[in-house]
C-alpha positions in Angstrom: -18.5 3.6 13.7 -17.1 7.1 14.5 -17.0 6.3 18.2 -15.1 3.1 17.5 -12.3 5.0 15.6 -12.2 7.6 18.3 -11.8 5.0 21.0 -9.0 3.3 19.1 -7.2 6.6 18.4 -7.4 7.4 22.1 -6.0 4.1 23.2 -3.1 4.4 20.6 -2.4 7.9 21.8 -2.2 6.8 25.4 0.2 4.0 24.4 2.4 6.4 22.5 2.4 8.9 25.2 3.5 6.2 27.6 6.4 5.5 25.5 7.6 9.0 25.4 7.5 9.2 29.3 9.7 6.2 29.5 7.2 3.3 29.5 8.0 1.0 26.6 4.9 0.1 24.5 6.8 -1.3 21.5 5.8 -4.6 20.1 7.6 -7.3 22.1 7.2 -10.9 21.0 8.4 -11.9 24.5 4.9 -11.2 25.7 2.7 -14.3 25.7 -0.3 -12.3 24.7 1.1 -11.5 21.3 0.2 -13.6 18.3 2.9 -14.0 15.5 0.2 -13.8 12.9 -2.1 -11.1 14.0 -1.8 -7.9 15.9 -4.1 -4.9 16.6 -1.2 -2.4 16.6 -1.6 0.2 13.8 2.1 0.0 12.9 1.8 -3.7 12.1 -0.9 -4.9 9.8 -1.8 -7.0 6.8 -1.4 -6.0 3.2 -4.2 -5.4 0.8 -5.2 -7.7 -2.2 -4.0 -6.5 -5.6 -3.7 -8.0 -9.1 0.1 -8.4 -8.5 -0.2 -9.7 -4.9 -3.7 -11.2 -4.2 -2.7 -13.0 -1.0 -3.4 -11.0 2.2 -1.0 -11.9 5.0 -0.1 -10.6 8.4 3.6 -10.2 9.3 5.2 -13.2 11.2 7.2 -11.9 14.1 9.3 -14.2 16.2 10.2 -14.3 19.9 12.2 -11.5 21.5 12.1 -9.3 18.5 11.6 -5.5 19.4 9.7 -3.4 16.9 9.5 0.2 17.9 5.9 1.7 17.8 7.1 4.2 15.1 8.5 1.3 12.9 6.2 -0.2 10.3 5.7 -3.8 9.3 3.1 -4.6 6.6 2.1 -7.8 4.9 4.2 -10.7 4.1 7.3 -10.0 6.2 9.0 -12.5 8.4 11.0 -11.0 11.3 13.3 -13.4 13.1 14.1 -13.7 16.8 16.1 -11.0 18.5 15.7 -8.5 15.6 15.8 -4.8 16.5 13.6 -2.6 14.4 14.4 1.0 15.2 12.1 4.0 14.9 11.0 4.9 11.4 12.3 1.6 9.9 9.9 0.0 7.4 9.4 -3.6 6.2 6.6 -3.3 3.5 5.5 -6.7 2.2 2.7 -5.5 0.0 4.2 -5.6 -3.5 7.1 -8.0 -4.0 6.9 -10.8 -1.5 7.9 -12.4 0.7 10.5 -10.5 2.8 12.6 -12.2 5.3 14.8 -10.7 8.0 16.6 -13.5 9.8 17.6 -13.9 13.5 19.8 -11.4 15.3 19.8 -8.9 12.5 19.0 -5.2 13.0 17.0 -2.7 11.0 18.1 0.8 12.0 16.3 4.2 11.8 15.0 5.1 8.4 15.8 1.7 6.8 13.4 0.7 4.0 12.7 -2.8 2.8 10.4 -3.1 -0.2 10.5 -5.0 -3.5 9.2 -5.1 -7.1 6.2 -7.3 -7.7 7.1 -11.0 -8.0 3.9 -12.1 -9.6 1.3 -10.5 -11.9 -2.2 -11.9 -12.7 -1.1 -15.2 -11.2 2.1 -15.6 -13.2 5.6 -15.6 -11.7 8.1 -13.0 -13.0 11.6 -14.1 -13.8 14.4 -13.2 -11.5 12.2 -11.4 -8.9 12.9 -14.0 -6.1 16.0 -15.6 -4.6 16.1 -19.0 -2.9 17.2 -18.9 0.8 20.6 -20.1 -0.3 21.0 -17.2 -2.7 20.0 -18.6 -6.2 18.1 -16.2 -8.4 15.0 -18.0 -9.5 13.3 -18.1 -12.9 9.5 -18.0 -13.0 9.3 -21.8 -13.9 11.7 -22.8 -11.1 10.0 -25.3 -8.7 11.5 -23.2 -5.8 9.9 -20.0 -6.8 7.0 -20.3 -4.4 9.3 -20.8 -1.5 11.6 -18.0 -2.6 12.1 -14.4 -1.3 11.7 -11.0 -2.9 14.2 -9.9 -0.2 16.2 -12.3 1.9 18.3 -10.8 4.7 20.5 -13.3 6.5 21.4 -13.6 10.2 23.4 -11.1 12.1 23.1 -8.5 9.3 23.2 -4.8 10.1 21.2 -2.5 7.9 22.5 0.9 9.1 20.6 4.2 9.3 18.7 5.3 6.1 19.9 2.4 4.0 17.5 0.8 1.5 17.2 -2.7 0.4 14.8 -3.0 -2.5 14.1 -6.4 -4.0 14.9 -8.4 -5.7 17.8 -8.6 -3.2 19.7 -11.1 -1.2 22.1 -10.4 1.7 24.1 -13.1 3.4 25.0 -13.6 7.0 27.2 -11.2 9.1 27.1 -8.5 6.4 27.2 -4.8 7.3 25.3 -2.3 5.0 26.4 1.3 5.7 24.4 4.3 6.3 22.4 5.7 3.3 23.5 2.8 1.1 21.3 1.2 -1.6 21.0 -2.5 -2.5 18.6 -3.1 -5.5 18.6 -6.1 -7.9 21.7 -7.6 -6.5 23.1 -10.3 -4.4 25.5 -9.5 -1.5 27.4 -12.4 0.1 28.3 -13.4 3.7 30.7 -11.3 5.8 30.6 -8.3 3.4 31.2 -4.8 4.7 29.6 -2.0 2.6 30.7 1.6 3.3 28.4 4.5 3.8 26.5 6.0 0.8 27.3 3.1 -1.6 25.0 1.8 -4.4 25.0 -1.8 -5.5 22.6 -2.7 -8.4 22.5 -3.9 -11.9 22.1 -7.6 -11.1 25.6 -7.8 -9.6 26.8 -10.5 -7.2 29.2 -9.4 -4.4 31.3 -12.4 -3.3 31.7 -13.4 0.4 34.2 -11.4 2.5 34.4 -8.3 0.2 34.8 -4.6 1.1 32.8 -1.9 -0.7 34.5 1.4 0.1 32.3 4.3 1.2 30.7 6.1 -1.8 31.1 3.2 -4.2 28.8 2.7 -7.1 28.8 -0.9 -8.2 26.7 -1.5 -11.3 28.8 -4.1 -13.3 30.0 -7.6 -12.4 33.5 -6.5 -13.4 33.4 -3.9 -10.7 32.0 -6.4 -8.2 34.8 -8.9 -9.0 37.5 -6.3 -8.4 36.4 -5.4 -4.9 39.1 -5.9 -2.1 38.9 -8.2 0.8 37.1 -7.0 4.0 40.0 -8.4 6.0 42.4 -5.5 6.6 39.8 -2.9 5.6 38.7 0.0 7.9 35.4 -1.9 8.2 36.9 -5.3 9.0 35.2 -5.7 12.4 32.5 -3.0 12.3 29.6 -5.5 12.2 30.7 -7.3 15.5 30.2 -4.2 17.5 26.9 -3.1 15.7 25.4 -6.6 16.3 26.4 -6.5 20.0 24.8 -3.2 20.5 21.6 -4.0 18.8 21.1 -7.3 20.4 21.5 -5.7 23.8 19.1 -2.9 22.7 16.4 -5.5 21.6 16.7 -7.4 24.8 16.7 -4.3 27.1 13.7 -2.7 25.3 11.8 -6.0 25.4 12.3 -6.4 29.1 12.1 -2.8 30.2 8.5 -3.2 31.2 6.8 -6.2 29.6 3.7 -5.8 31.8 3.0 -2.4 30.4 3.4 -3.6 26.8 1.0 -6.4 27.6 -1.5 -4.1 29.4 -1.9 -1.7 26.4 -2.2 -4.5 23.9 -4.9 -6.3 26.0 -6.8 -3.0 26.4 -6.9 -2.4 22.7 -7.9 -6.0 22.0 -10.7 -5.8 24.5 -12.0 -2.5 23.1 -11.9 -4.0 19.6 -13.9 -7.1 20.8 -16.5 -5.0 22.6 -16.9 -2.6 19.8 -17.2 -5.2 17.1 -20.2 -6.8 18.9 -22.2 -3.5 19.0 -24.6 -2.8 16.2 -23.6 -0.2 13.7 -25.3 3.2 14.1 
C-alpha cells in the first residue's frame, strides 16, 4: 500500500513539474480519454457520505472546460463547457448540493463556491435550493430535488477572490467583482457587482443593476434602490472578461492535448496495475 501511494505521488509530481516548465497538464475535457464522471486527478474527486449529504458523486465536467491542476473540484459540481477555472479556485460540492456553473463562465483565482447543507437526515431544508429559473424552493416543493444550492448562469465572471456561498443564484452575463461575497441571495441577469461588495440577507438583485464597489446590500430596500448598470463605470466590463477567459480556456486546452492525455493515461495505468496486486 505504501508503494502504491509513493507511485501516485511521483506521477502527480511529474505532472505538476511538467506544468511549471510550460507543458500543460490541466484537466481538459477536450481529451477523449477523460470521463465526465470519474477522474484519477487528485484535484478532482468525489465527496464523502455524511448525514447531511449521503450521496457520493463525482463532478460532471463538460467538453472544452479547463481546470487548472491547482484548482479543486469536489463532489456534486457541474462545470459547463468552455468554463475556465483558474489556479486556487474551488468548487466544493460536499455539503450543500448540487452546484452548477453554466457554459462559458469563468471562475478566477481564489474564488470559492460552497453551500450550506440542503438536506439533513433525509429531509429537505426550506430555502436552501433554487430552481434553474431562480425560484427559491421550499422543502416540500416538487422541484426541490432538481434544484441547486448554487446556480451560476452562462457567461458569468466570478473575479479573483470572490465567494459565492449557497444558497445563491446568479443570472446570465453577470460580473462579480474581486473580493465580493454573495451569500443567501439571488442576483439577476446582466448585473455588475463592484469590487469588495457584500450581498446577503435573502435579497434579490433585479436584472441590469449596478452594485457600486464596497457596497453592503443586506435589505430588499437597498437592493431595490440600486441604479442601472447601463451608464455605470462597469457597464461593459463583463464582455471583455468573458472574451479573455474563453480564449484562455481554449488556448490552455489546446496547448498540448497529447501531454495532458499522456499523464492521465499513465496515472490510470498505474492505478489499474497496482489495484490488481495483493496487499502486503
